[in-house]
C-alpha positions in Angstrom: -0.1 -12.0 -11.9 -1.9 -9.0 -10.5 -0.5 -5.6 -11.1 -1.2 -3.0 -8.3 -0.4 0.7 -8.7 0.2 3.1 -5.8 -0.1 6.8 -6.4 0.6 9.4 -3.7 3.2 12.0 -2.7 6.0 9.5 -2.9 9.6 10.3 -3.9 9.4 13.8 -2.5 11.4 12.7 0.5 8.8 13.7 3.1 9.5 11.3 5.9 5.8 10.7 6.7 4.9 9.9 3.1 7.8 7.6 2.8 6.8 5.8 6.0 3.3 5.3 4.6 4.8 3.8 1.4 7.0 1.5 3.4 4.0 0.1 5.3 1.7 -0.1 2.3 4.2 -2.1 0.3 4.8 -4.4 3.3 1.1 -5.1 3.7 0.6 -5.7 0.0 3.6 -8.1 -0.1 2.0 -10.0 2.9 -1.6 -10.1 1.5 -0.9 -10.5 -2.2 2.6 -12.0 -2.3 2.9 -12.5 -6.0 1.5 -9.1 -7.1 3.5 -6.8 -9.2 3.7 -3.4 -7.5 4.1 -0.2 -9.4 4.8 3.2 -7.7 3.9 6.5 -9.3 6.6 8.6 -7.8 8.0 12.2 -7.9 11.5 10.6 -7.9 11.4 7.2 -9.6 15.1 6.6 -9.1 14.9 7.1 -5.4 11.8 4.9 -5.0 13.3 2.2 -7.2 16.5 2.1 -5.1 14.9 2.2 -1.7 11.8 0.0 -1.9 10.9 -3.5 -2.9 8.9 -2.6 -5.9 8.7 -4.0 -9.5 8.4 -0.6 -11.2 8.6 3.1 -10.4 7.2 5.6 -12.8 8.3 9.3 -12.8 4.8 10.5 -12.7 5.6 14.3 -12.6 7.9 14.2 -15.6 5.6 12.6 -18.1 2.5 13.7 -19.9 -1.0 12.3 -19.6 -0.6 10.6 -22.9 2.6 8.9 -21.7 1.1 7.8 -18.4 -2.0 6.1 -20.0 -0.2 2.9 -21.0 1.2 2.5 -17.5 -2.2 2.8 -15.9 -3.9 0.6 -18.5 -1.8 -2.4 -17.4 -3.0 -2.2 -13.7 -5.6 -4.4 -12.1 -6.0 -2.0 -9.2 -4.9 1.6 -8.4 -4.5 2.8 -4.8 -4.6 6.5 -4.2 -2.9 7.4 -1.0 -2.2 7.4 1.8 -1.4 10.8 3.3 -2.7 14.3 3.0 -2.8 14.7 -0.7 -6.2 16.2 -1.6 -6.0 19.9 -1.1 -6.5 23.0 -3.3 -3.1 23.3 -4.9 -2.5 19.6 -5.7 -5.8 17.8 -5.9 -6.0 17.8 -9.7 -2.4 16.5 -9.9 -3.0 13.6 -7.6 -6.3 12.7 -9.2 -4.9 12.5 -12.8 -4.0 8.8 -12.7 -7.2 7.9 -10.9 -9.3 9.6 -13.6 -7.4 7.6 -16.3 -7.9 4.4 -14.4 -11.6 5.0 -14.1 -11.9 5.9 -17.7 -10.6 2.3 -18.5 -12.8 0.7 -15.8 -9.8 -0.2 -13.7 -10.8 -0.5 -10.0 -9.6 2.4 -7.8 -9.4 2.6 -4.0 -8.8 5.6 -1.8 -6.3 4.4 0.9 -6.1 6.2 4.3 -5.9 9.7 2.9 -6.1 13.1 4.5 -7.9 16.0 2.7 -8.1 19.8 3.0 -8.1 22.6 2.7 -10.6 22.3 -0.2 -11.9 25.8 -0.8 -11.8 26.4 -4.5 -14.9 25.2 -6.5 -12.6 23.5 -9.1 -10.8 21.4 -6.5 -14.0 20.5 -4.7 -15.7 19.4 -7.9 -12.7 17.3 -9.0 -12.6 15.5 -5.6 -16.4 14.9 -5.6 -16.4 13.5 -9.2 -13.4 11.2 -8.8 -14.0 9.9 -5.3 -17.7 9.2 -5.9 -16.5 6.7 -8.6 -14.1 4.9 -6.2 -14.6 1.2 -5.4 -13.8 2.1 -1.7 -12.7 5.0 0.4 -10.8 5.0 3.7 -9.6 8.2 5.4 -7.3 8.7 8.3 -9.4 11.2 10.3 -13.0 12.0 11.0 -12.2 15.6 9.9 -11.4 14.3 6.4 -14.6 12.3 6.3 -16.7 15.3 7.2 -14.9 17.4 4.6 -15.4 14.8 1.8 -19.1 14.5 2.7 -19.3 18.3 2.7 -18.0 18.6 -0.9 -20.5 16.0 -2.0 -18.7 12.7 -2.1 -21.6 10.2 -2.5 -19.8 7.1 -1.3 -19.3 5.2 2.0 -16.3 6.6 3.8 -14.5 4.5 6.4 -12.2 6.2 9.0 -9.1 4.2 9.7 -5.6 4.8 11.1 -2.6 6.3 9.3 -0.7 3.4 7.6 2.6 4.6 9.2 1.4 3.2 12.5 2.3 -0.2 11.1 6.0 0.7 11.0 8.2 -1.8 12.9 11.2 -0.5 14.9 14.6 -0.5 13.2 18.0 -0.7 15.0 19.0 2.8 16.1 22.4 3.2 17.7 24.5 5.9 19.4 27.0 5.5 16.6 24.4 6.8 14.1 24.0 9.9 16.2 27.7 10.4 16.6 28.2 10.3 12.9 25.9 13.3 12.6 27.8 15.1 15.4 25.0 14.7 17.9 26.0 14.4 21.6 24.8 11.1 23.2 25.8 11.9 26.8 22.5 13.5 27.7 18.8 12.9 27.0 17.7 13.8 23.5 14.3 15.1 22.4 13.5 15.4 18.7 11.0 17.8 17.1 9.5 17.3 13.6 8.8 20.8 12.3 5.9 21.5 9.9 6.8 24.2 7.4 4.2 26.3 5.4 3.0 24.9 2.1 0.0 24.1 0.0 -1.3 21.6 2.5 -1.0 24.2 5.4 -1.7 27.6 3.9 -2.9 29.1 7.1 0.2 28.3 9.1 1.7 31.4 10.7 5.4 30.6 10.6 6.5 33.1 13.2 3.8 32.0 15.8 4.4 28.4 15.0 8.1 28.5 15.5 7.5 30.4 18.8 5.2 27.6 19.9 7.9 25.0 19.2 10.5 27.1 21.0 8.3 27.4 24.0 7.7 23.7 24.0 11.4 23.0 23.8 12.1 25.4 26.7 
């Protein structure tokens, strides 16, 4: 039985990342139905309870020494998808990939986003690790250009975000009513991006004004 690991920003309850994981697992189950799937998660309990996976590892709570046996058992490690390679977090997300490459386990970069990558340390880490990948796909031409700029010497294929593979789920007025939302008039939802390591240049005040203007 093949054992496939998936490492990304999972278990952090970001709806986009969780949508990516949902689609990734569904595709793997379809293409490799008997594979054992292992998720390296920020919140292993949440991932274990909400996804059809064989194992979830609390990757942020254990040391490099402790994670090595988990990685050694893999036949393939997928990194991604999502925007995970940026200055503040690149080293963290690349840790398991470095270990896999050390033990000659195939690694594949799956529909990732990257940037900002401004620090020499982050750029070097991304260049070293991704150049050793067995394959790289990214979810935007901007990411491809950035990875080429930092020196990734590997073919880079631009593809779509895995979340586009989501299938609609039943959504009823009763669900909205339980949240106290009026269903007697048209509703428009906004997904708000807050400042963070992946968006260090975001001017919160100007951004919120833009959202308010759009809502008006």
